[in-house]
C-alpha positions in Angstrom: 25.9 -18.4 -9.5 28.7 -16.8 -11.6 30.7 -20.0 -11.4 27.7 -21.8 -13.1 27.8 -19.2 -15.9 31.5 -19.7 -16.4 31.0 -23.5 -16.5 28.2 -23.2 -19.0 30.1 -20.9 -21.3 33.2 -23.1 -21.1 31.1 -26.2 -22.0 30.0 -24.3 -25.1 33.6 -23.4 -26.0 33.5 -19.8 -24.7 35.2 -17.8 -21.9 33.7 -15.7 -19.2 35.5 -12.5 -20.2 35.7 -9.5 -17.8 33.0 -7.7 -19.9 30.7 -10.7 -19.7 31.3 -11.1 -16.0 30.6 -7.4 -15.4 27.3 -7.5 -17.3 26.2 -10.7 -15.6 27.0 -9.2 -12.2 25.1 -6.0 -13.0 22.0 -8.0 -14.0 22.3 -10.4 -11.1 22.4 -7.6 -8.6 19.5 -5.7 -10.2 16.2 -5.8 -8.5 14.4 -5.3 -11.8 14.8 -5.6 -15.6 17.3 -3.3 -17.1 17.3 -1.6 -20.5 20.5 -1.8 -22.6 21.2 1.8 -21.9 21.0 1.2 -18.1 23.2 -1.9 -18.4 25.7 0.2 -20.4 25.7 3.1 -17.8 26.3 0.7 -14.9 28.9 -1.4 -16.9 30.7 1.8 -17.9 30.9 2.9 -14.2 32.1 -0.5 -13.2 34.5 -0.9 -16.1 35.6 2.4 -17.5 36.4 2.3 -21.2 33.8 -0.3 -21.9 32.0 0.8 -25.1 28.3 0.8 -25.8 28.6 -1.5 -28.9 30.5 -4.0 -26.7 27.7 -4.0 -24.1 25.0 -4.5 -26.8 27.0 -7.4 -28.4 27.6 -8.9 -25.0 23.9 -8.7 -24.1 23.0 -10.4 -27.4 25.6 -13.1 -26.9 24.6 -13.9 -23.3 21.0 -14.1 -24.4 21.9 -16.4 -27.3 23.7 -18.6 -24.8 20.7 -18.8 -22.5 22.2 -16.8 -19.6 19.9 -13.8 -20.1 16.3 -13.3 -21.0 15.3 -10.4 -23.3 11.7 -9.1 -23.0 9.7 -6.5 -24.7 7.9 -4.1 -22.4 5.0 -1.7 -22.8 6.7 0.8 -25.1 8.3 -1.9 -27.2 11.6 -1.4 -25.5 13.8 -4.5 -24.8 14.8 -5.2 -21.2 17.2 -7.8 -19.9 17.3 -10.0 -16.8 19.2 -13.1 -15.6 17.6 -16.3 -16.9 17.3 -18.0 -13.5 13.8 -19.3 -13.9 11.3 -19.4 -16.7 8.5 -16.9 -16.1 6.3 -14.4 -17.9 5.0 -10.9 -17.1 1.8 -9.0 -16.7 2.4 -5.3 -17.2 -0.1 -2.6 -16.4 -0.4 -0.1 -19.3 -1.6 2.6 -16.9 0.9 2.5 -14.0 3.6 0.3 -15.4 3.3 -2.2 -12.6 4.7 -5.6 -13.3 3.8 -9.0 -12.0 5.6 -12.3 -12.7 3.7 -15.4 -13.9 5.4 -18.7 -13.3 6.0 -20.6 -16.5 4.2 -23.7 -15.2 0.9 -21.9 -15.4 1.4 -21.6 -19.2 3.3 -24.9 -19.8 0.4 -26.7 -21.3 -0.3 -23.8 -23.6 3.3 -24.0 -25.0 2.8 -27.7 -25.5 -0.4 -27.2 -27.4 1.3 -24.6 -29.6 4.1 -27.1 -30.3 1.7 -29.9 -31.0 -0.5 -28.0 -33.3 2.2 -26.1 -35.3 5.1 -28.5 -35.3 7.3 -25.7 -34.0 9.9 -26.4 -31.3 9.5 -23.3 -29.1 12.9 -22.3 -27.8 12.1 -18.9 -26.3 9.9 -19.1 -23.3 9.0 -15.6 -22.3 5.7 -13.8 -22.8 4.6 -10.4 -21.7 0.9 -9.7 -21.3 -0.4 -6.1 -21.1 -3.6 -4.9 -19.5 -4.8 -2.9 -16.5 -4.0 -4.0 -13.0 -6.8 -4.2 -10.4 -6.0 -0.8 -8.9 -6.0 1.0 -12.2 -9.3 -0.7 -13.2 -10.9 0.9 -10.1 -9.8 4.4 -11.2 
């Protein structure tokens, strides 16, 4: 997978620097979304001397290049994940549980928005908030 990222960056005229590689590996190995602070802490441990501003710039750059997805979660905080597949999230406001929704479920809605507004939607990530079935029972 990391070779594909290197090829994509090279095709756009960029290099896969050690800092970019470290951050991509961290997010690829994560079993959940990570906050910028969590990415920084893990990156700092893997690559001592890496600064927090470098991590934030790299997260932004990799998101702009389409390699990462940034999402807002329940407290307004941004979290990051590898952009392997288009999907959305349901997040429970009570317990914080998360469920993925495949993008195909909302594909026609995106198309309707584009058709009715004339916008070309280039960010395909939504987060819905509510109460999960278990929390509704409480």
